[in-house]
C-alpha angles and dihedrals in degrees: 000000000000089000092058092047091054091049092051092050092052095043097045098083090052093048095048107037094181126237120323097019125118129191090285095051094253121138113259143150118244121217123182135217124201106191134181093185108124093197094063089227094123091049092050090047090051093050093043091052091051092051090050097049094043089071088068098041131089091200106043126219120241118203126212119190129200121185122213136175115264110271095005101132094172093056091044092053090050091053090047090056089051091053091048091054089053090055104248117180097206137012128216110212131221128259094252104098098208092049091047091051090052092050091045091061091049093049091045091057089055097040092241115149109246120201121196124177105206139090113292119209095200130022106269113220094204109028125080113229129174094184115112115258118252089246091061092047089051090051091052092049090048093054092047092049089049089055090049088051093220115181093187137010144159119256105209115190135176104218141355092269091071092057085085087074090051091048092055090043093055090046090056091051094049114179094341096067120148120237106285120191109198120210132172108215099194095061098145096037089229102105094254108122099163096105090059092042090054089054089052090050091053094046126088093240120094100169113090133185110201125196127171145095122323093252094043097051092045090053091046091057091048093051091044088062090051091051091050104249097114100096142096092287094067133068122197126196107193117205095189113103095217099069089119090065095055125106097249099165093104093054101045094082099038091080090233116152110237120173125179145162132238136181101223144032113249089218093060115124094238090052094050091048091051091050090050090051092050091049090051096047102034102023093235126154119224115234116261095215113119113253095011128113137178090223109106123206090250090058092046093050091047089054092049094046090057088052090052092051090049093051090047093053089053090059104031126043110234126185111178117207132211111261138194112225093205115120089231090068116072095189114130135189108276112234089003096125090042090053092049093049091048090054088062092053093057122103114199120184104173145034091041131113100219096045129237117020114207133144136211103195106312097335125089115237139169097058128122136218127224108223108215134190129200112242132164088267092054135259107350125192109239101171149345124245120207127172113257094017127099112254121223132168114254103190118180124204112277118258114261117255115271111256113238113259127196089266099054100030118112095206112125092003117131122211128196108229124198118215133173113240124222098022110126130233094014097052138349141148117277112249105230139142088226124078109251126196137187120006092341092073093066132073136168145095094296092047092052092046092054089048091052091050092046091052091050098043100031101235130133125229144195121208120220128183107243097180128232098297103101090180141230139225122239108209092195098055097022088228126142131201140197119359092355091058092048092053096042092050092048097246091122136025102201140015125198126181137096085317112156123219107238133168090238093057093043090063090073105020138027130237133209119238110288114280091190133026122211147138141220114277140167123263113203140150119286111270112257124229111261118243113250113263118236091239096041089131086074093057096091087074126045122235089257092055092049090050094051090044089057091048091049090050093053092042094053091046090053091048091052090051093050096042090047091057092045095050115080091204090066093061106090137186106253091203110047092185091065109073095196107034123188093229142022128213131213119223094205100080119153091265094047092046091054091045092050092050091046093052092051093047092052091044091240103108126210142238091259115098121189115230107181122079092239096052091044090051095053090042091055092049090049091049091051091048093050091046091059094042095048092045091051091047093049093047093055099036096081093051094049093048096049103035116082111195115212114240128205133187091230128033102166143017089263090061089050093050091050092050092235109199087002092285110169124208144187146163137224108301094239129021144072094301092058091043090053090064093040093057101032119114095196109116093227094050091044088054090050091048091053090051093049091047091054093044101049090159088074092061109089124201094238139021092247091056089051092050090051090053095056113115139129091299101039134059125187126216115215144134116303094234092057090047089052089053095052098042093061090053103038110049094195093063129082140173112249123209129335128313115281095217144355124248142135145233117241139176109260118226138163120288113275090003108183093222097054094101091053092052091048092050091048092050091051090051091050089050093049091047092052094243094127091051091047092051092049092049089049097053098033105038107019115035109064093350130111095072091113100051124203093254107159131197108248090209095239105114130153119243113250129206089260089064094052101032091105092058091053090046091055090049094050095044092047092049092048090049091052091052092048092050092046092050092048093049091045092053090047090051093050091047094053092044091051091049092049094050091039095234128136113279093227092054091048091047091050093051094046091048091054089053091049095052093046091100093171093060119073095174130065130199116238093202125033134157090224092054118110088228092062092077092058122100088228093055092109090068118100118255088228089068089072121094113252128201088273097054127078105198127073115209116248118254117251 
């Protein structure tokens, strides 16, 4: 035990070298970096900046770096404590804002200067930040918009934090603000912005201001191209200061107007030296695009912050101490707050990346923005924005196109092109009685497109059948398959087919700009005409209307009955010959009220005529009501009887996902359509992916196999352009619903292929000249098409028995019901008459039946000696004393 204590005592001075001592015992100042950058670029920038400034310092800076996971505040705080114990004099924070805010509070409690290089939403009193304030970014955007003379635009932001920029922008406009439509593009917080971009496409506004994080804005522009709003009709003003780091190759030739701002010139000496250092340490290659740079604003501000610390140490002695970050220790960094405040008083004009460094309070001022514009040559500076000065565009003539040299010319070069055969209309074998070889044996849209490009660019080509496996990239194993493998391994130079541009494929190969835009849709059989329903004559009114019509009919009949009894005028003398009768009768009985309402409803009238004002009023209203109802019914009846609406088991992707009518579905076993469902986070598509995974038998090897499988119980998911091709050739097939996504077909080529720009330019020229549209029309609507002619139904169609069967059914049923009722009342009449005359029922029934079937006689004798009733003791009674089918009371027996 004593031995270990002695060892610790002797080793302690070597383990803790005290402030200002490096590994060689020289006096120095330690500064720490806590980084969550997985690429190590920020760390290399930090170390490079220290090595640069140390050449001007008498007391050198020593950097210590700690790496943490993005957003892991607990791990970051642990690393901060480690740096404090090592005696750092300043700490550079990570990119994660919440983590940086947590570390800022910890450093503030210990009076350690904390530097963070990202946008601050409120002036921090304790942190040191070189990033421009949102108010200054708003002012720059305001001046640029004023130069554009926009009267309306869309403000597209990523999260609520960026609304600060909008708030300052509106304040600058005051009461004369243009029309601003505000949209948040990351609504679902899942990185899928297409729903918002579709709304932008459908709106009348084509001028868009975009603010957000570097990753968010870059992804927004990429998805905007997929949705189809990256063309000459749209103008983007990007408020993110890292536009120069984006991959803008895809947008240079789309004629879209993209304007942005940046804080430094990529050609600046400090920037070039930093790029050289990164290339030496990390083996990276700087992009060749004009105006672009791999140096992010975070890296540039980190570099400049190190310069500020270095200049401050030249003017202010600073001796950082070792600290314990535990709350139980109240020790703080001596002179830490003084050092931080002095940093804000410095004014540095040179040897920085982002230009002049000057502070007003806690906010950086005195800087300038380069206003850049995307042109075919790259990002070109078109003006300089400075606070307090009027901004105006200063565009210079575009650089002339580079003349082809022997190295970049395509003349006499031969490329191996992969095509999928057979895969109509993109590629197939020519049907000929002669034996064809080489390129002559292939035809199709893709074949013609390569020929057009070859004629324009001067290269030669050789087609090779690559099969139906377009390939995929496994990020875990770094293995590729299909076309991707052939191109990566150098066995092919190009691939053209219905090959979709995806982010997964672009990790290992490049694509040209899309030569065709499309989306995933549903291929299903053509909806069949529904068979006429037996009661189709009731279709002009809905069930609800029929129900309320019945209620109105009963209600009016009841009102007539009640009002008839309340109105004295409706009580009549049943015997007009008697001036003072003993009783009066009312014509509006229940039966008569129902009969009156029925006659009016059927436009036939009745023998009943209302007399009182009240009954005439309700009768008039009922007649008007029935006039409108009958007219409406008659007007729609012809259409409903003649029109046969097609019906289909599925009408949308939701029906397909729910397996309506047990309709199965699938997609090509491998390809972008299948990957769309595998990677989608939409609940409906996730459900469909689970179904397709469980039912692998529904996943064909090729699109043609899937088309052949389509029937009443199977639907096939494929690209909308392929569906369009098949539906004009197979009349029993039809596209169902809208496209599920937006994407494009492109020509696959090796990564960083030097001829990519030439292919993109040539494709744009073919598009502008209408060649692409002509080729599509040729292979979609001309060759092999015309089978399903445009025969249209002229609308004049005779009515068949199926259309009117319900009417006949009502007639037959009504007639039968009338006969049944008549027979029942007749039997009841005979029974009561036989009982009254006290004669056998059978005898009475026989006599009455003979009278009924005597069709030649229309008169009957009430009293006859031959009648069976003449033998009854009640035969002297009048036959009228009997109750008929219209009377309710039976006379009492004597």
